N, C-alpha and C positions, 0 to 999 in steps of 0.2 A: 525453420531457421529465420524466416522474415521477421518474426516478432523479436527474436534475440538480436538481430541486427539493430533494431531500434532501442533495445535495452542496453546494448554494448556501449553506447555513448556515456552511460553513467559510470563506466569504468575509467574513462579518460582522466579524471582528476587523480586517480589512484594508479596510474600506469606504471610508476616506478616500482610499486609492489608487484605488479604483473610481470615486469621485466626480471625482478629478483626471483620471482616464483619460477619463471621459465629457465633462468640460469641454473637454479638448484634442482629443477626437474631434469635438466639435461645431465647434470652431474650424478643425480640419483640413478637415472637410466643407465649411464655409463658404468657406475659402480655396481649396479644390480647385475649387469652382465659379467663384470670382472670378478665378482664374488663367486661366480660359478666356475670361471676359467681357472682361478687359482686353486680350485679343487684338484685339477689335473696333476700338478706337481706334488700335492699332498698325497694323492692316491698312488702316485708313482714311487714316492719315498716309502710308503707303507708296503706296496705289493711288488715293487721292482727296484729296491734300494740301490743295487749295484749299478743299474743304468742311470739312476737319478743323480748320483753323486760322483760319477766318474768322468764328467765332461770337464776337461781341463783347458781346452782351447776355446777361445771366444767364437761363437757360431757366426757364419756369414749369411746375410739376407739374400735369398735366391729367388725373389719374386713373390707375387701375391698367391700363387698356387701352393707355395710351401710356407705360408706365413705362420700357420699353427705349429709346424715342426720347428720353425725358427723361434717362436715364443717359448715352446717347451724346452728347447736346448738352451736358450738364454737364461731361463729360470734355473735350469740345472747347473749352468756355468756359474751364476752368481751365488747359488746355494753352496757349491763346491768351494768358491772363493772364501766364503765365511766359515763354513762348517768343516771343510776338508773331508776326511774320510769318516768323520764321526756321524753315524746314522741318527743317534739320539738328538744331537745338536741340529742336524738337518731337519728332523721332524719338528723341533721346536720353532725353527725359523719359518717353516711353511705354515705351521699353525698360527704363528704371530701374523703372518701375511694374510691368512684367511680372516682372522679377527680384525685386522686393520681395514680390509676392504668392506667387511660387513658393518663395522663401526661407522665408517664414513658414508656408506650407503644409507644408514638410518639417520645420521646427522643431516645429510642433505635432504632426506625425506622430511624430517622435522622442520628444517629451515624453509623448504618449499611450502609446507602447510602453514607455517608461522606467517609468512608474508602474504599468502593468499587470504588469510583471515581478515587482514585490514581491507583488502579489496572487496571481499564478499560483504563484510559488515558495512563498509562505506557505501556500496551499491544499495544495500538494504535500506540504510538511513536516508540516502538521497531520493530513492524511488518513493519511500513513504512520505518524505517531506513534500515532494512534488505532488503526490497524490492528495495529501491533506490540503496543500495550497490550492490545488485545482478544485477540490470539493468546496472549499470556502469561496472561491471566485465564481464558480458556476452559478447561473441564475436560479432562483427558487423554482422556476418552471421545470427545470431538469429533474428535480427530486419529487415532483408530484406523482410520477409513475414509477419511481424507484423505491425499493425496500431499503430502509436504513441498515438492516442487518446484512444485506448483500454488499452495501458499500463498506461496512465494517469488515466483512470477510475478505474483500479485495485488498483493503489496506493491511489487514493482519496476515491471514494464512496464504493468500495468493502471492503476496510479495515475498513471504518466507519460502514458498515453493520456487519462486524465480531465483532466490539466493542459492538454494541447494542445486538447482539445475545449472546455474551459472558456473559453479565450481565443477560440476560434472563435465561441462563443455570444455573447460580449461584442461581437465584431466584427459579428456578424450582427444583434444587437439594436440597437446604437447607431451605430457608425461607418459601416458600409456603407449601411444604409437611409437615414441622414441625408444621405450623399453623393448617393444616388440622388434623394432628395426635393428637395434644394437644386438639383441639376442639372435635374430636371424642371421646377421652378418657373422657372429661367432659360430653359429651352427653350420653355416656354409663353409667356414674355414676348417671346421672339424671334419665334416662329411657332406659333400655335394649330393651324393646319392640319397642319403637319408632326408636331407632338407627338401629335395624335389618331391620325395615321397610324402612329406608332411603337407606340401602345398596342394597335393591332390585332394586332401581331405578338408582343408580349411574352408574353401568356398562352400562345400556341402554343409559343414557345421554352421557357417554364417547364414546360409539360407534357412536352415531349420530354426535358428535362434530368431531370425527376423519374423518368422510366422507367429511366434509367441507375442511379439510386440504390436500386432495389428490391432487397430481400434482403441489403442491405449489413450489417445488424446480425447476421444469421445467419452470414454468411461470416466476419465479424470474431470472433464468438464461437468458431467452430471453430478459427481461428488461435490465439486466446488459450488455449484448452483444450489444444491440441496443444503449445503452448510450455510450459505447466505440466507436461505429461507428460514431455517430454524433459529438463526441468530436474530432475524427480524421478529420472529415470534416471541423470543425472549424479551427483546426491546419493547414490543407492544404490550406484553404481559406486565412487565415492571412499570410501564407508563400508565397502564389502565387497571392496576390491581384493585383499586377501590370499586370500580364498576364491575369488574369480574366477580368479586366477592358479593357485592350488593345484589347482583342478578343470579347468584348461585351458578355461575358459568364456569366454575373451576374444572368440572369434568369435561366440558366442551373444549376448553383450551388444552387440558391435559391430553385429551384424545388427539387433538390436532398435532400436538408436539410429538406424541407417540407415533403417529402416522409418518411424520417427517423423519424422526430418528430411525424408523423401520426402513424407510426408503434409503436413508443414508447408510444404514447397516447393509442393505442389499447391494447398493452401488459400490460401497467401500470394499465389500467382500469380493465382488467381481474384479475391481481394480487391483486390490492387493494380491489376490490369488494369481491374477495374470502376471503382475510384477514379480511376485515371489517365484513364479515358474522359471523366470529368466536365469537365476543363479544355478539351480540344480540342472537345468537343461544344458547350459554352457559347460558346467563342470563335467557332466556325464559324457557329453560329446568330446570334451578335452581328454578325459581319461580313456575314452575309446580310441582316440588318435594315439595316445601314449601306449596303450596295449598293443596296437598294431605296430608301432615303432619298436617296441620291445622284441616282438617276434622278428621283424625284418632286420633290426640292428643286431640282434643276437646272432643271426645267421652270418652277418658281416664279420662279427668277432670270432665266432666258434668254427664256422665252416670255411668261409672265404678267407678269413684272417687278414682282411684288408683294413681293419680298424682295431686299435689298441683298446683293451678292456677299460683302462682309466679314462680314455677319451670318450668311450661310449657312455660311461656313468656320468661324466660331466655333461655330455650331450643331452642325456635324459633329464638332467637337472635344468638345463637351458630350455628344453622343450616344455617342461613343467612350468618354467618361469614365464612362458608365454601365456599360460592359462590365467594367471592372476590379472594382468592388464587386459586380456581379452574379456574376462568376466566383468572387469571395471567398465570397459567400453560398452559392453552389453547393458549393464545397469545404467550407465550414463545415457545411453540412447533412449531407454525407457523414461528416465527422469526428464530428459529433454522434451519428450512427448507430453509428459504431465506438466512440465514447466511451460510448454507452448500454450496449453489451455489457460494456465494462470496468467501468462503474459498477455494473452489476447484480452482477458477480462480487465487487467490493469490498464492496458493501452487504450481500451475502449473509453475509459474516463479521461486519461491523459490527452488523448487526441480529439476529445469532444470540442467542437468549436464553441466559443463563448460569444453569443450574439450581442451581449451587453458590454463587451470590452471597449475601452476608450478608443476613440478614433484618432487618427494621426493628427498631430498639432492641436489636440483638445485644449480648450480654454480652462484656465484656473480661475475659478470665482473666488475673489477675496472677501467680498461683502455683499449684502443684500440692500439695495437702495430704493427701488421703486415699486415693482409689482410682480406677481406671478400671473401668467396667462395660460389658460387652457384654450387653444385655438382650434376649433372645429375637429376635435379628436374623436377617433373611433377605435374601439379595442374589443378583441374577443379572445377568450382563453382557448376555445376549441372551434366550434363551427358557427355559433350564433354570437352576434355582437352584444356585449354587455353595456357598452357606451357607444352612441352613434351621433356624430356631428355635435359633440358637446362643447359648449363655450362657457368660460367663467373667468372673471378677473378678480384677483385677491390683492388689494392695495396694501402697501407696507403699513404695519401698525394696526391693522384691522383684524377682527375675528369673524371668520366666515364659518357658519355651521351647515353641515349637510345632513338632511333627515330624509326618511322614507322607509318603505317596507324592506324587508330582507330581499336581496337580489336586485335592488334598484341601482347598484353600481357605486355606492358610497365608498366602501373600503377599496374598491378597484382604483379610485382616484388617488388614495394614499399610496397604493402599490406603484402607481405610475409616476408620481412626483418624486418618489425615492429611487426610481429606476430599478425596482425589483422586477418590473416588466417594462417593455417599451410599447408605445402606442403603435397601432397598425397604420393609422392615417392621422394627419394633422400634426400639431407640435405643441409641446409644453415649453414655455419660456420663463426664465427668471431674469428680469432686467433686460429683456429682449435677446437673451442668449438661449438658443435651443439646447435643452438639457442633454440631448444626444451628442452635442458637440462640446460638452463640458466634462472635465474629468470626474469620475464617480466620487473620488475621495473629496474633492473640493465641494461638490454638490452636497454630499452627505454631512460635510462639516457645517453647512448652513442649516441643517435640519435636526430637530429633536423629535423623537417619536415615543409615545406612550400607548401601548396596545391594550386590548381587552384582557388578554392573558399576560400577566406580568412575567417576563422571562428573566429568571434569576439563576445564578450559578452556585455550585457547591463550594462556597467560599465564605469569608466573613462579610458582615454587612458593609464595613468600610470598603472592602475590595469591590463589592457589587455596586456601590454608589460611585466609586472612582473609576468604574469600568472604562478602559480605553484611555484613561487620562492620568497623568502623574500629578495627583492633587495632594495638598497638605491636609493634615487632620482638621485644621480650622476651616478650610474650604468645604470639607466633607460635612462637618457639623452644621455650617451655615446653610448648605443645600438641604440637609435633613430638616432643619428648622422651617425653611420655606415650604417644604413638603409635608409639614405637620407630622414628621416621623421621629423627631428628636426625643420626645417624651417617652414613647414606648421603647425606643432603642436603649436609653439609659437604664430602664428597668430590667433589661435582659441580663442574664448571669455575667456575661463578659462585655456588655455594652456594645460598642462598635466592632469589637473583635469577635463577637459571637458568630459561630459558623451556622448558617441557616439551613444546611442540609441540601439534599438533592432537589433542585428546582424550587428551593425556598420553602420546603414542606413543613418546616418548624414554625412558620409564620401563618397568620390568618390572611384571608384574601385582601382585606383592606390594608393590612401592614405591608404585604408584598407590593401592592399597587403604589403605596406611598414611597417605598424604596425605589421603585422604578421611576417615579416622578422626581425624586431627589437626584437620581442619576441624570435625568434630562435637564434638571435645573443646573447641576454642576457643569454640564457641557455648555450651557448658556448659549444656545443657538438663536439666531434672529427669527427663524421660522419654526413653529411648533406644530406637530401633527398629533392629534388625539383621536385614536381609533376606538370609539366606544369604551373609553377608559373607565367608566363607572358601571357599565351594564351588568357586570357579574357580581356586584356588591350588594350587601343588605343596606337598608335605609340609613342606619347609623354610620356605617363605614362610608357610604356614599357621601354623606354630608362632610365628613372629615376630609375625604379625598377631593370633593368639589371645592372646598375652601383652599386646599393645597393647589389645585389646578388654577383657580382664579388668581392666586398670588403669582403663580408661575407665568401666567399669560399676560401679566401687566407689562405694558410697553413692548409687546411682542406681536409679530404676525402669527395668527393661529388659524389652522384648518381643523375644525372639530367635527368628527363623525359621531353622531349621537343617536342612541336608541331611546334613551329617557329624555324627553323634551324639556323637562324641568331644569335640566342642566345647561341649556343653551339659550335661555330667555334673554340674557344680556348681550348676545352676539350682535355685531354690527349688521350682519346680513345673514339671513337663513335661506338656504337653497332647499326647496322641496323637490325630491326626485322620484320618478316612477319609470321603471323599465329603461334606465340609462338616459333619461331626458329630464330637463328641468320643467316642472309644471307650475311652480310658483316660486317667487323670491321676494324678500323684503325683511324688515325687522319683525319682532314678535307682535307688536301692536298692529302693524300694517297687515300682517297675515291673518291675525284673528279677525280683524275688521272685514277681510275679504270673504269670511265665512265659507272657505273652500276646503281643499285637501288638508292643509295644515290644521285648520280649525277642527276638522273631524278627527285628525290624529290626536290632538290635545284632548279632545273630549273622550276619546276611547281610552287614553291612558288615565284620565281622571276617574273614569268609571272603574277601570281595572284596579286603580289605587284604592 
C-alpha cells in the first residue's frame, strides 16, 4: 500500500468525482440490502396472504431487538392501507416495491461507476503526463543503461495496471465493505443465531483465499519486466532493420523474440492462473457456507420453528449477497498486488533524482557577450577520466575546432557545454557565469547544435525546420536557403509540406543534415556547436553541407568537432586532443609548420583520400 499512498495524490484534482462515487456507492450498498429485505413482504403476500394484509393498526417500535418484526408489520400495515383486503392488488404493490428498489440499486451503481471513470482516467492521464515529463527532463546518462522498450512499457501498460488497481482499491475500501456491513446488519436483525454461525466460517474462508494470492506481486513484476524486454527488442529491430537484413540476422532476432515471448507466456500463465483461481475458490467457499446455512437455517424453520420461512429465504438471499462483494474484494486484493508491482516500476522513474536540475536562484542568461571558458575541468562517464584538468577559452565571434582520434574527448566537451552531463571537477563558464548556476533553458537558448546523425521527426519538412519555434513560412524558407536546402525541398512532391517519414528516412543523408542545419539557422543562437556534422556524408554531400555550415557560422561563435580535417582549415584556432588533453593548438598553417600530431593527421587523411 506504500506505493498507492504515493499514487493517491494524483486523485486530489478529481476528488469531487471521488466524493460523488462514495455517495452513490453508499446508496448502492443500502439499496442492495433493501432489495432483498423487500422480498420478505412479497413472499409473505404469496405464501401467507392472510397475515400480510390484515394488519390494520400502525405498529409500535419496541427496540432494536424487534426491529425486523417492526419492519415487516409496517410494510404489512402500509400495504393494507393501499390495497385493503385485495390480495391481487397487494401483490402488485409489493412487486412494484421490489422493482423500485432494484431499479434504484442499479441507477446508483451506474452513477458510482460514471463518476469514478473521470477520476480513473484523470489519474491515468496525469501519471502518464508526469512520467513523460520526467523522462524528457532526466539526463541522458539515466538512459544509457535503460531499455527504451522498458520505459515504454512503464508509460503504457504499467500505468494502465495502476488505473485498474486504483478502481479496485476504491471498491474494496468503500463499496464492497459497505454492502457487506449493511447486509450483515440486516442478517443480524433477521436471525442472530444464523449470523453468528456465518461468522465462524468467514475467517476460515478468508485464510484459504489469502493463500491463493501469495507471491502475486513477484509474478506480476516478472511479467511486466519481460514485457519491457520484448518491447525494447521491437524498438531495436525497427531501428536497425537495414543492418539486420544486411547481415542475414533475421533468424537471430526472431529467435531472441521467440525466447522472450516464451518467457512471457510462461510468466503470464503462472500469474493469470493464480489470479483466476481467486474467483472459483471464493465462490466455492461461499457456496459451502451457504450449504451449511441451508442445513442449520432449515432446522430453525422446520424443527425449532424460531424463524419464519419467508424470513429464511430473504436471509439466504442476503447471505448470497455477501458473496459478490467478497469476491470483488478478493479480486481487488489480487489486483492491488499486481498494481503494486506496476506502481513500483512507475515510481522508480518519477522519484529518480535529477542531478542536472536548476539550482535555487539560477541565473537567466539573456545574451552571450565575451567568452566561453573550460576551467581545469575533469570528467568521467564511469571509472576512468575522459577529460582531465582540461583548459580552453573560446572568445566571442571565433571558430574553435577540436580534432583528434576517437575517444580523445572531443564530443564529451559538446555534451558538457550543453549540460547533457555535468563536469566532475572544475567549471565551465559563459561570460564568467558557471553554467551549473544558470537555468538550463536560458543556457540552451544560446546554443545551436548540429550532430553527426541528423535527428529528424515524423512530420513535414517545415515542422522539422521550425522545431521548437513558432516561425513564419518566410523565416523557414530563408533558413533553408542559408542551409543550401531550399532547392531540393521545392523539388519534393509537396515542397515544405512533404512528410519525411520516420527519422527522415525519405531523405538522403546530405538532405537530412541540411534540414538539421536549417533548424539551427532558424534558431539563430549566438553559439553554434557542430559535432562531426559532415563525417557521415559522401564527398558531394559534404561539399554542399560544408558551404551551408560556413554560411551559418558567419559572425557566430562556433565550436567545431571534426573528423574530416578538410572542413576546419578556416578555423581561428584548432585544438588537437589526445586522451582528454590538449597536445597542440594554433591555426591550420601554424600546426602544419610544427610538423607534429596535426601534421601527421592531415597526411594520414590525405593518403586515405
